[in-house]
C-alpha positions in Angstrom: -10.7 18.2 11.5 -9.5 20.1 14.1 -5.3 21.1 15.1 -4.2 20.3 18.7 -2.2 23.1 19.7 1.1 21.9 20.9 3.3 24.4 19.8 3.3 25.9 23.2 5.2 22.7 24.5 8.5 23.1 23.3 9.5 21.3 26.2 8.3 18.4 25.5 9.9 14.5 24.8 7.5 11.7 25.2 4.0 12.3 23.8 1.6 9.4 23.5 -1.9 9.9 21.3 -4.2 7.4 21.3 -7.9 7.3 19.3 -8.4 11.0 18.2 -10.5 10.9 15.6 -11.0 14.0 13.4 -6.9 15.3 15.5 -4.6 16.9 13.3 -1.4 16.9 15.2 1.2 19.5 14.3 4.7 18.6 16.1 6.8 21.1 14.0 7.4 23.5 16.7 8.0 20.8 19.8 11.9 20.3 18.5 12.8 18.9 22.1 10.4 15.7 20.9 12.5 12.3 21.3 10.0 9.6 21.7 6.3 9.6 19.7 3.1 7.0 19.3 0.2 7.3 18.0 -2.6 5.0 17.8 -5.7 5.5 16.1 -5.1 8.9 14.9 -7.1 8.7 11.7 -6.9 12.1 10.9 -3.9 13.0 7.6 -0.9 13.8 6.9 1.6 13.2 10.2 3.6 16.2 10.8 7.2 15.5 11.7 9.1 18.2 9.7 12.0 19.7 12.1 12.0 16.7 15.1 15.8 16.0 14.5 15.6 14.7 18.2 13.1 12.2 18.1 14.2 8.9 18.2 11.8 6.4 18.8 8.4 6.8 16.5 5.3 4.1 16.5 1.8 4.3 15.3 -0.6 1.5 15.4 -3.9 1.9 13.7 -3.3 5.4 12.2 -4.2 6.0 8.1 -1.5 7.3 7.0 -1.3 7.6 3.6 2.1 9.1 3.4 4.4 9.8 6.1 7.9 12.2 5.6 10.3 10.7 7.9 13.0 12.3 5.9 14.4 14.9 9.1 14.0 13.2 12.0 17.9 11.6 11.4 18.4 10.6 15.6 15.3 7.8 15.0 16.7 4.8 16.1 13.4 2.5 16.0 10.5 3.2 13.9 7.3 0.7 14.4 4.0 1.5 12.3 1.6 -1.5 12.2 -1.8 -1.7 10.4 -1.3 1.3 7.9 -2.1 2.2 4.5 0.8 3.3 3.9 2.6 1.6 0.6 6.0 2.6 0.5 8.4 4.4 3.1 11.7 6.5 2.3 14.0 5.3 5.9 17.2 6.9 3.1 17.9 9.6 5.4 17.3 8.0 8.9 21.1 7.0 9.1 20.5 5.9 12.7 18.0 3.3 12.7 18.8 0.0 14.5 15.0 -1.1 14.3 12.3 -1.0 11.8 9.0 -2.7 12.4 6.4 -2.5 9.3 3.6 -4.6 9.8 0.4 -5.3 8.0 0.6 -2.5 5.4 1.1 -2.2 2.4 4.6 -2.6 0.6 5.9 -4.3 -1.6 8.7 -2.9 -1.3 12.1 -1.2 0.8 15.2 0.6 0.5 17.6 -0.4 3.4 20.6 0.8 1.5 23.4 2.6 3.5 21.7 1.7 7.0 24.7 0.2 8.4 23.4 0.3 11.8 20.5 -2.0 11.4 20.0 -5.2 13.4 16.4 -6.3 12.8 13.4 -5.6 10.2 9.9 -7.2 10.5 7.8 -6.8 7.1 5.6 -9.3 8.6 2.0 -8.9 6.6 2.7 -6.8 3.5 1.6 -7.9 0.8 5.4 -8.5 -0.8 4.9 -11.3 -4.3 8.7 -11.3 -3.6 11.4 -11.0 -1.4 14.8 -10.8 -3.4 17.0 -8.1 -4.2 14.8 -6.3 -6.0 11.9 -5.9 -4.4 14.2 -5.4 -0.8 17.4 -4.0 -1.7 20.1 -3.6 0.4 23.5 -3.1 0.6 25.8 -2.0 3.7 23.7 -3.9 6.5 26.2 -5.4 8.0 24.4 -5.4 11.2 21.2 -6.9 10.3 20.7 -10.1 12.5 17.0 -11.0 12.1 14.7 -10.4 10.2 10.9 -11.2 10.6 8.6 -12.3 7.8 5.1 -14.0 8.7 2.1 -13.8 7.2 3.7 -13.6 4.1 0.1 -14.8 2.2 1.1 -13.3 -1.2 5.1 -14.3 -1.6 6.1 -17.2 -3.5 10.1 -15.7 -2.6 12.1 -15.3 -0.6 15.8 -14.2 -1.3 18.5 -12.8 1.5 21.9 -13.9 -0.4 22.8 -10.7 -0.5 22.1 -9.9 3.3 24.7 -12.1 4.6 25.0 -10.4 8.0 21.4 -11.9 8.6 21.3 -14.6 11.7 17.7 -15.3 12.3 14.6 -15.7 9.5 11.6 -15.8 10.5 9.1 -16.8 8.4 6.4 -18.1 9.2 2.6 -18.9 7.8 3.4 -18.1 4.1 2.9 -19.3 0.9 7.0 -19.2 0.2 7.7 -21.8 -2.8 11.3 -21.0 -2.2 14.4 -19.9 -0.3 17.6 -19.0 -0.9 19.9 -17.6 2.3 23.3 -17.5 3.4 25.4 -20.2 5.5 25.6 -17.7 8.4 21.9 -18.3 9.0 21.5 -20.6 12.8 17.7 -19.6 13.7 15.2 -20.3 11.3 11.8 -20.0 11.8 9.1 -21.8 10.2 5.8 -23.0 10.0 2.7 -24.0 8.1 4.9 -23.5 4.8 4.0 -26.4 2.1 6.5 -27.6 -0.8 9.4 -25.5 -0.1 13.1 -25.1 -2.4 15.5 -24.3 -0.8 18.9 -22.9 -3.3 
C-alpha cells in the first residue's frame, strides 16, 4: 500500500479519486477541501481528520471498515454506496442536510439532534426492523424524505416518531407492518405483500 503525497496541496478545495487500488489517502493536511469523491478505493482507513471545511463527501464501492467523520463538522451531504461499514457516527455533524447510506451493512442509525437533516436514504441495508429502537430520531423537524427501498430483511417499518416526514419510499421490500404519522403525503410502494398499516 502506497501513500499518495497530497500534503503540499494546501489550497485544494475539490478532489476526486477513482479506481486507485492500494493507494492510501491521507488528506489531513488539505484543510481547505470542501468536496471529496472516492470510488473504488480499497486501501483503508481513509483519514478525513482535520477537514473542517468539508461540505460534501461521496464514496462508492470503497472497502471502508471504519470511517471517522467526527471532525468534519461542516458536512452538509454524505453519500456512501456499497461499503462494508456496519456503523456510522453522525452525532457531531449537525449541519447535515442529506444522508445517503446505501448498500452497506447498517442495522441501526442514530440521527438525534440533526435539526437540518432533510433527506435520509437507507436503501439496501440489512435492517430487520426500522423502528424507534434502530433508527433513533428526535429534533429532526426538517426531515421530509425517507428512502428505504430494497429492505429485503426488514419486516417492520415504524417511523411514527418522525412526524415531519412527508415522503416515504419503500419499494421492493419484505415489510409487513407500517406505522407512520398523518403528515405523509407521498407513499411509494411496490412488490410488497400482506402489509398492515397501523
